[in-house]
C-alpha positions, 0 to 999 in steps of 0.5 A, spaced: 386 428 668 383 425 662 380 430 657 376 429 650 376 435 646 372 436 639 375 441 634 372 443 628 375 444 622 373 451 618 374 448 612 369 442 613 362 443 609 358 443 616 362 448 619 358 454 622 362 460 623 356 464 626 356 462 634 350 466 636 345 462 640 340 463 635 344 459 629 347 454 634 341 452 638 338 449 633 344 445 630 346 443 637 338 440 638 339 436 632 346 434 632 349 427 633 355 422 632 358 416 635 358 418 642 351 420 642 347 427 641 350 434 642 344 436 646 346 430 651 353 432 651 351 440 652 347 438 658 352 433 661 358 438 660 353 443 664 352 439 670 359 437 670 361 444 670 356 446 676 359 440 680 365 444 680 362 450 682 363 453 675 357 457 672 357 460 665 353 467 665 350 466 658 348 459 659 341 461 662 
């Protein structure tokens, strides 16, 4: 099994300690990097988890 993990350093100037949906959703909508947009990653992750029969009750 291969896995790609993203870890945020809390000392980084862009670190956001507030993980509420009201704060995180706009950040996800705008964020992008060398591997694509954060929104693309989120939607791909959700699709992959659903294919595995996993569902996050807070995702909807």
